[in-house]
N, C-alpha and C positions, 0 to 999 in steps of 0.2 A: 693313394698313399700320402700320409700326412708327414711333411718334412719336419723333423724334430731338431735336426742339427745339420750344419753345413757339411757337404762332402767334397773331396777332392779326388779327381780321376786323373791319373798319369799313365804313361805307357813308355816302354823302352824295349830295346833288343838286349838280351843277355848274351854277351859276346865273350865270355871267359874261355869258352871252348867252341868247337865246331859241332853242329851248325848253330848259328845265332837263333835264339828263341825269342819270340814275341811274348811279352808279359804286359798285362794291363792290371792296374791296382785301383781299388776304390777305397779311399780312406776317410772315415768320419773324423770330426774334430777330436772327439774323445773316444778312444777305442781300448778294449780290454782283451781282445781275442783276435787271432788271425785264422782265416780259412783259405787254404789253397784248393781250388776246385778245378777238376779236369773235365774237359768236354767229351761228348760222344764222338765216335770215329767219323761219322758222316758230316759233321758240322765243325764248328769252331768256337772260340771263347766268347764271341760277340752274342751268341744266342743266350748266354747266361747273364747278360747284363741286368735285365729287369729284376731277377731274383737277387742278384748281387747288391743292387741298390737297396732292396728291402733288408737284407742281412746288415748292410752297412748303417742303415738308420738305427739299428739296435746295438751299435757299438762294436761291430765286427769288421775288421779290415779284411777285404777280400782280394785275393790274388787269382787272376784268371790267365793262365798261360795258354798258348797254342802249342800243342805237341809237334815235334818235327814232322814235316810232311803235311801239316794242316794249317789252315788260316794263313797268317802272315809269317809263320816261322819257316826257316829255310828247310831244305830237303826235298826229294822227290815226292810229288803229290800222291798221297794215299799209299805210300810205300814205306816199308821198314825192313832192313836186313835181318834184324834180330829184335824181338820184343824187349830184350834187356836194354837196348839203346833207349827206349822210352823210359824205362826205370832209372837209367843213369841220368837222363834229362830231368826227371822229377827230383832226384837228389841234388842236381845242380840248382834247380829252382829253389828247393828247400833251403840249401846252404846260403843262396843269395838273400832270401827272405830273412833268415835268422841273422845274417851279418848286418842287416839294416836295423832291425828291431827284434829284441827277444821278448816274446809273449806267448801265452799258451796258444798252441797252434794245432789245428785240425787239418786233415787231408780228406778231400772227398772227390766224388766224380759221379758221372752218369754213364751207364752202359759200358763201352770200352774204357771210358775214363775211370769208372768205378773198379773195373778189373785191374787196371794199372794201379789205382790207389791202394787196393787191397794188397797187391804184391809189394808195393813200395812201403807199406806199413811195417812189413817184417824187418827189414834192416834199420828203419827209422824208429823202432818201437820205444827206445828209451827217451825219445825227445818229443813224441807226439802225444797229445791229449786223447785222440781218438780218430776214427775213420768213418766217414759217411758214404754209404754205398747205395746209390739210386739205380734200380734195375740193372744190377751188375751182370755183365755178359759172361757168366761162368759156364753157360751152355747155350747153344742155339737150337732152334727148331730146324734150321737148315742143317741137315746131317746126312751127307751123301753116304752111300754104302761103303763099307770098309775097303773093298778092292779099289773103288774109285779114289778114295782118300790116299790110299797107298800109291797109286799111280800119280796122283798130283803131287805128293810129297817127294817121291823118290825118282820119278821120271821127268815130269814137266818142270817142277820148281828148280832143280839144279840147272836146267837149260834156259828156261824163260822165267826168271824170278819176277820180271816186271810185266809179264803178260796181264793184259786188262780185258774185261768184258767189252763186247762191242756196244751193247746197250747199257745206259746208266741203270744203276740199282734203283728199284722202285721206292718211292717214299710212303707208299701205303703201309699202314700199320705202325709207322714211326710215332704218329700222334693223331688224335681225333681232331685236334685243332687245325682246321684247314688252312688258316692263316700261316701257321708254321710250315706245314708241308708245302704250301705254295712258295714260301720264301726259300725253303731248301731246293725245291725244283728249279728255281730261278737264279740261285746263288752260284756264281762262278768259283767261289772259294769253297764250296761244299765238295766232299769227296764221294762221288757216286760212280767212280771207276777204280775201286780198290785193285791193287795189284794181287797176283797170285801169292807173291811173298807176303803181303799183308795178311791174307787169309790163313796161310800156313802158320804164321807166327801167332795169329790169334788163337788157333787150335793149340799151338804149343803152350801159350800163356794159360789157356784154360786147364791144360793138363797139369801145369805147374801148381795151380791152385791146390790140387789134391796131393801134390808130392811134398809141399812145404809144410812146416809146422804152422800152427795158427798164429796170427799176429797177437802179440802180447799187449794189445791196446783195446779199449772198448770200441764196439762197433755198433752202428745204427744202420739197418737195411731197410729201405723203402721200396716196396714191390707193387706192381700192378697186376691185379687178378685177370685182367684182359690182355696181358702182354702176349702178343703173337710172334715176337722176335726172340726174346730171351727166355730160358726155361727156369721158372721159379724153383722147380724141384732140385735143380743143380745147386742153386744158391742155398736152399735149405739144407741139402746134404753137406755142403762146404762149411756151414756155420753151426750145424747142429751141436757139436761139442765145444763150441767157444764159451768160455765161462762168463763173459760179459757182453752179450749181444742183445739188442732190441730190435725185433722185426715188426714192421707195420705194413699193412696192405691197403690198397685203395681199389674199390670196385668199378670205378668209372673213368679209367684212363687207358690210353694206348701205351706203347712202349715207353714213351718219354713222359714221365710224371712231371718234370719241370715244365714242359710245354702245356700239358693238359690240366694239371692240378698243382699249380705253383703255390697256392695258399696251404695246401696240405704239406708239401715239401717244406715250406718256410716254417710253418708252425712246429712240425715234428722235429726238424733239425735245430731249430732255435731252442725249443724246450730241452732237447737232449744235450746240446752244448752247454746250456745254462746250468744244468744239473752237475756237469763235470767241471765247471769253473766257478760256480756260485756268483756269477756276474749279474744275473737278472733277478730281481726281487718281485717285480711286477710284470709278468710276461703278457704280451699281447694276446687278445682273444681271437681265435680263428673264426673267420666269417665264412658263411656258406656261399 
């Protein structure tokens, strides 16, 4: 990466409400756009620093929060009582960002972060320039029989909402990039023992996607043709009737496009944001 302008990185805990949320900001000297980017559920914001630095070099101020129960933010590890708590946290983060600087703002995320970004776009529609959805978890290939889901929701969950699996969740399929999967496997801050409550609320959030009206903001969806974790057909179903959506596919990536194909994510997202802000006149060329 060629450094074209100096960057500043700072971090803080957002303590206006409980729980305190860890936020990292990467700010270029001269910036014209802001991007709040939400991490996938197994990891945390630090995994997105490399691509955030590339965005920042193009004049985009990037805000990388840790959702509650993830990374350095407070809250039970890998657990949430209600997925709407995460949506409320995103609104807190957005309000804090806008109180500091008012600029065209995009909201994006990967996997679970993309699912939350999509749902958060609905109440924030009048203020956002658009949403960036990378491998959104609108549906999973892990799909237990309906009778088992019913038992988990109505019998197990009310009694043991924080029940966790004995073995850590596998990292295979998250990415083809073995350096990333090795990092996740060794990272004590990674969530590989989600609670039953988190899984139930993930299902509820997925169902909510198809109950809500479509977000009234432009959307970019980046999908992997080889994704073995999230179902592209569910994303296609959810976005089919959206009046302003761009969908791009990559054929050589695992679930995490940011891990396996960062240049693809960077190029597609940068071009898409530029078209909606008119900020870039000479876009960078994507390298193979």
